[in-house]
C-alpha positions, 0 to 999 in steps of 0.5 A, a space after each residue: 701175472 696177477 691180473 684178476 682177483 680169484 678167491 680160489 685155492 689150488 691144491 698141487 697134490 704131492 707128498 707133504 703137500 700144502 695148498 698153493 695161492 692162485 696166481 692172479 690177484 688184483 693189485 694195481 692191474 699189474 703182473 706179479 713180477 712188477 708188484 711191490 708189497 711196500 707195507 710190512 704188515 702185508 708182507 709179514 702176513 704174506 710170508 707163510 705162502 707167498 705168490 708162487 712167482 717167487 718159486 724158482 723157475 726151471 731152466 728146462 732143456 727141450 733137447 729131445 725129438 718131440 714125439 708126444 705132444 703131452 709129455 712136457 705137460 706131464 713133466 710140468 705138472 710133476 714140477 708143480 707138485 714140487 712147487 717148482 715153476 716149469 720156468 723157461 723152455 730152452 730149445 737146444 741141440 745135444 751139442 753132439 751129433 750122436 745124442 739126443 737133440 731137438 731138431 731144428 726143423 721142429 722148433 718154432 713149428 707145430 710139434 713145438 707150439 702144440 707141445 708148448 701150448 699144452 704145457 702152458 695150459 697145464 701150467 696155467 691150471 696149476 697156478 704157476 709160471 712157464 715161458 720160453 728162452 728166445 733161441 735155439 742154443 745160444 747167443 739169442 738173436 739168430 732164430 736158429 739160423 733162420 735170420 741169416 737165411 732171410 738176411 745174409 747181410 746181418 752176418 757179424 762183421 769186424 775189421 781185420 787190420 794190418 800195420 805197416 811202417 812207411 818212410 817219408 816220400 815212399 809210395 804205397 799201394 794197398 789192394 783188397 782193403 776197405 780203407 787205410 789211416 796213416 799217422 806220423 811218428 814222433 819219438 817212436 809214437 804216433 802223433 794222433 793229431 796227424 791221423 788221417 784216412 789215406 784212402 777207401 775202396 779196393 785200391 789205394 795208392 799213397 805217398 808218405 810225407 816227410 818223416 816216419 809214418 805208420 799206416 793201418 789198413 782195414 778190411 771188413 770181414 765176417 767172424 762170429 762173436 765172442 761167444 759164437 754169435 753169427 749175427 751182427 748185434 750192431 745192426 738195427 735191422 736185426 731185431 726187425 728180423 728176429 722178433 717177427 721170426 720168434 717172438 711174434 709167433 708166440 704172440 700170435 698163439 699165446 697172446 692172452 698168457 703173456 704177462 700172465 702165466 708167461 710172465 717174461 722171457 729168458 734171453 740167453 745172450 751173455 754178451 756178444 757184441 762182435 769179434 774184437 774191432 766189431 763193425 757195422 756201418 750203423 755203428 760208425 754213424 752213431 759213433 760220428 753222431 755221438 763223437 763228432 768224429 770219423 770213427 776211422 781216424 782213431 782206429 789205430 789208437 785202439 792197437 797202439 799208444 800215441 805220444 799224447 795219451 789221447 789212446 785212453 780217450 779213443 779206446 773209452 769212446 769206442 767201447 762206450 759207443 759199442 755199448 751204446 750201439 749194442 744196447 740200442 740195437 739188440 736189447 732195447 727193441 725186445 725189451 720194449 716189445 715185451 714191456 708192451 705185453 707185461 713181460 720182463 726180459 731176463 739178461 744174464 750177461 758176462 760179469 766174471 771179470 772187468 776183462 771179460 766185461 770189456 770184450 764181450 759186453 762192453 759196459 756191463 752196467 749200462 746194458 744191464 740198466 736196459 733190461 727189466 729183470 737183470 741177471 747173471 749166470 752162477 755156474 757150478 758153485 760160484 754161488 759161494 763168492 760175491 763177485 759175480 753178483 754185485 755189479 748186476 745187484 747194484 742195477 737191480 737195487 738202484 733201479 728197483 727191479 727184480 734179480 735173477 740168477 741162473 744157479 748151479 750150471 754144470 755143478 756136476 753129478 756130485 749136486 746135493 741138497 746141501 749144495 742147493 741149500 747153500 746156494 739159496 742162502 748165499 744168493 739171497 744174501 747177495 740180493 737175488 729174488 728170482 731163481 733159475 735152476 740149471 736145469 732139467 733135460 727132456 732127454 731123459 737118458 742122462 748119461 748123455 747130457 752136456 751139462 749135468 746135473 739134472 734136477 728131476 725125478 731120477 734124483 731121490 731128493 725130488 720127492 722133497 724138492 718142495 722143502 727146497 722150492 718153499 724155502 727159496 720162495 719165502 726168501 726170494 719174496 722178502 728180497 724183492 719187497 725190501 731194499 738193501 741198506 749199503 753204507 759203502 759204494 765201491 767205484 767201478 774202474 771199468 774205463 781203466 781196463 778199457 784204456 789198457 785193452 789194446 791186447 784184445 784187439 791185437 790177439 783176442 786175449 779172451 780169458 788169457 789175463 797174462 796177455 793184458 796190461 798189468 794195470 788192467 790186471 791189477 785193477 781188476 784183481 784189487 776191485 774183485 778182492 774188495 768185494 770179497 773182503 767186504 762180503 766176508 766181513 759182513 760190510 753191505 755194498 754196492 757198486 757205482 759207475 759213472 752213471 750212478 756217481 753222476 746221479 748222486 747227491 751229496 748230503 748229510 745225516 746225524 753229522 756224517 756226510 753221505 752221498 744218495 743214489 736213488 734213495 740209497 745212502 753211502 757214507 764211504 767211497 772205495 776206490 780200487 786202482 783208477 787211472 782213467 775216469 770221467 770228469 764228472 764222476 771224479 768231480 763228485 768223488 772230490 765234492 764228497 771228500 771236500 764235504 767231509 765224506 770218508 774215502 778210501 784209496 786202494 791203489 793209484 789215482 787217476 791221471 787221465 779222463 775218458 774225456 781227454 785221454 792220459 795226462 788230463 791236468 785237471 784230474 791230475 790236480 784233483 788227484 793230489 788234492 784229494 790225497 792231501 785230504 785228512 778224510 781220505 784214507 791212503 792204503 795204496 801202498 799197505 801190504 794188507 790193503 784189503 784187511 786194512 780196508 775193512 778196518 778203515 770201513 768199521 772205524 769210520 762207518 758204524 758197523 751194521 752187524 758184529 758177530 761173536 763166535 759166528 764163523 763165516 755167515 752170509 748175511 744182508 740187512 734190507 728194510 721194508 718201511 721201517 721194519 729192518 731185516 737181517 739175512 743171516 745164514 750158515 753154510 757149514 755143516 756145523 751148528 753156530 751158537 753166536 751173539 749178534 750186535 745189530 745196528 738198526 731196528 726198533 720194536 720186537 725181534 722176530 725169526 721169520 723161518 723160510 723153511 716152515 714159514 713160521 714166526 717166532 719172537 726172540 728176546 734181545 737187549 740194547 747195548 751201546 747203540 746195538 740190538 744184542 741177540 743170542 742166536 743159533 744157526 743150525 747146518 746150512 740154516 738161513 732165516 730172516 731176523 725182523 725187527 718189527 716197530 709195530 710189535 711189542 719187544 720180548 725182551 725177557 721170555 720164559 722158557 718151558 723148564 722141561 727136563 729131558 733124557 736121551 735113549 740111543 735106539 738099540 736093537 735089530 733094524 729091518 732094512 728093505 728097499 721100497 718099490 725096488 727088487 733089484 740092486 745093480 752094480 759094475 764096481 768092487 775093490 780091485 787088485 792088479 797083479 802080474 803074478 803067474 798063478 792066481 792067489 786064492 787067499 786074496 779072495 777070502 773074507 778075512 783078507 785085508 783089502 784096505 789098500 785096494 781101490 774101487 775099479 776105474 776103467 780109466 786106469 787102463 791097467 794091462 795086468 795079468 790078473 785083476 782080483 774083484 772083491 764085490 760086497 754083496 748088497 744087504 737083503 740079497 737073495 740071488 745074484 744074475 751074473 753076466 753071461 760072459 761069466 759062465 764057466 768061470 770060477 767065482 768065490 762066494 764068502 771065500 767058497 770057490 765054485 765053477 759058474 754053470 748058471 747065470 743065477 746064483 742063489 745065495 743064503 741071507 748071510 752072504 757078503 762077499 762075491 769074488 772073481 778074477 779077470 784076465 788081461 783080455 777080459 780087463 779090456 771090456 766093459 764091465 756089465 752090470 751085476 744083478 742082485 735080487 733083493 728083499 729084506 735084510 736085518 742088521 744089529 747096527 746102522 751102517 753106511 750103504 758102502 758097507 751094505 754093498 750099495 755103492 752104486 745103488 740110487 734110490 731110498 732104504 727104509 730102516 725099521 724098528 720097534 720102541 716102547 713108549 709109555 707116555 706119549 702125550 708129552 714132547 718127544 723127538 727123534 734125532 737121526 744124527 749124521 744122515 747122507 743125504 736126506 731122510 723121511 720119518 714114519 711113525 706107525 706108517 704115518 709121516 712125521 716129516 722129511 728133511 733135505 739137510 741137517 738137522 735130522 731132528 723130528 717131533 713125533 709126538 702126535 703120531 705115537 701110542 702107548 705101548 709098542 711103536 714102529 719107527 720107520 726111517 726112509 733114507 735117500 742118496 744122490 744120483 751120482 752113485 748110479 752115474 758111477 755105474 753108467 761110467 764104469 760101462 763107458 756110457 757116461 758123456 761127462 762128469 762135469 767141469 769138475 772132473 771125475 770125482 773121488 767116489 769114496 766121499 759119496 757114501 750114504 746112510 744113517 751114520 747116527 746115533 739115532 737117539 729119542 729125546 724124551 721128557 723126564 
């Protein structure tokens, strides 16, 4: 995006706003995404305010009728104020005919491009990025059905097969098929050397020679792919139709912004080469070109094993070529088209398991290498586990490309700032430098959206979103400019899963692990667990497939054997169970071991190769030789092999990081030139005071604070070849610790010796609702009874309701009476009750009255509303109770539920007065425990806001001698209001995690609120 040099600054104006640097500078004439700032000094100088490209890019769902062609631009402006790139407009349906959707006829038509163009112009003015997802819904490549309308011949194909056993001399006839293949059985298994095509066309007749035979018939049929793609991704014509239908339309209208304000395209195709035995004539041709064999001959070996083990080669060949053709026909043409315009292609392919990769993508790492911005789809809170990141990160690191993660998809309405912060902490440790939060919807009737949550203005955290985006931007900027230091290489055993994939071709065992061959399942399990164990034990590693192993060069450094792949040095190779591997890749592993390199075995060594199938004598001999080498550590039979893996690595490769009293940290070790950087983050709600021993780095130690952009020199000592540092990580805190050889060390730093005292704020607090005068509720504590008479004691204030539960219509209890005890929101002046309550008895603080008017005025002390519903009334959806609120006053701050705010989403201001004699010295206020966010004002001037702990603020500058007004604005989550939508039976979904326990979503200041004053 940075094409020309501008000296201007753009102010994007918001609460706590800062200036933002224009997107365009002159650095080799490259778009921002292609730039690398390899000079550590330059990166350090840019750290406070990195290019806005590194701020998160919204996954923005355009899922509503376009009525106002300026409305999206207005939304983009609000995003920019929070330093959130408007990101990628994704045209979508509502996935339900009863809810809002973008009409297909508006997509790629005048309303779409007018709205898109207005948004693009506004984004450009604000110095941000905005582009598009290239299809309606997903998977990409279909142009909302237009591809098949124009070219019906591009409909996805697969081979439907049937198996027959035929005796010698028997004549068989097959009609309405495309071709048939026969093979002789020897000792109950096919002899692969006898496989032959016995006919093609619609009518086949064949007489079996002597012996027992198996005949397979194959018929080309149509079937959508594993992810629903209706087009044939193995047909080279596909992109010839798709690119003009979609991408060239953008090029016609917005070519000047391509590679600038529009830096790249999000391609939502997670892997969909086809259904089971996917097919195209081009695929068959390419197979023959690459393998010098008619593809038809070995198709039976996809679904059953032959007597000589050739099936392993047959399956590896099939998946290798299907991956090649998928990449060639679908990915490469679009990647090339975008590259010509200075734009990147984002992928987010299936990475959940080797089994999923096999059936959806084929070769994940090969396909990922084809794109300019590798990425993954990080649903819910899968960001806390390394598994779904590591193969993608490995390609990004080896190829020096940016790494995207679509984060927190379908996290649900429970989404909180802490979860958002935890996600950035962890994905930074995994190497992500392009964050795409999922998402913001154009459909603002939020209770109807299909994949909650939504990140936009209805969330109280929105006004403070820039705190999160700034943190993410600084973390991502440093990650992209640096290179991971990984000592271990984990070998990718994908061919072993391919070799045992017959269940997929037989019955589509997608997502059904129990149907797979146990060897494939075990390989995947141990491979996945090795990733997790190394990660949780702070061992940096990458993953190597055949391609990278073959590229690797064996050498030595400081007397240790190493394997170097694209400037990354590895001192240990880790092998999960491997049954089949390519000969060149295994040769590299053996050569590495022969030269003294550490090799750790977690399971069986291979007996087969992708070149010759099972029982490859060369592979067997090499495996036997490998196991005999003294530097090969065989953990295959160890009961706790994953724990022993960590021990073996730490004993044979000097650990990069060691910690004491740190607990679980998310970490990474990266370098920019000769500057070593360590990412350290704490994803718990507990402060961590710990000691770290860090292997590499010279010069000064400096904390780069991603929240503030500030840098702080810290002391450290040298101890037994390590830099020993005493550190603190607050709850959810993450930062870079840099060792800068260009700066002088700070081994002994004098600290200000100032004595402090703490004072808990006591006295009355005034509570108000900023810009709100009403609170709505549909819930209360409810008790169901089948007693004949109403027991009015249950509605008295002193009655024990501790075992009552909040109303939940899903329980569908049919009882004679339901007793409701609704605590009245603090500051309520009057209640407007639903009209259907007229004529009923209600109890206010235990006093019974007949409701003659829906408006009931209350005293300021009123705290409890009670009533009883009969069995018929219980069947009806609840209508909100409307509370007219003003100012409340309390002696002690309590939870919002105690204040009657169970279903209120927004802010509450808590105000008190303090007296300060001498405000000239450092004074802080500590709010203690806060849920979920807080901003502090002193004498009506903001001193700061926070979305996560610690809620500590320096208030010195705003204090004056004498009395000072302290106002704390506390915000909660959108989930509380969504709870009310659910009570009203209007909520479409809570998300994939199901109905939450609403007792967990109380809010407010638990405190204690304290002043820290110098003595």
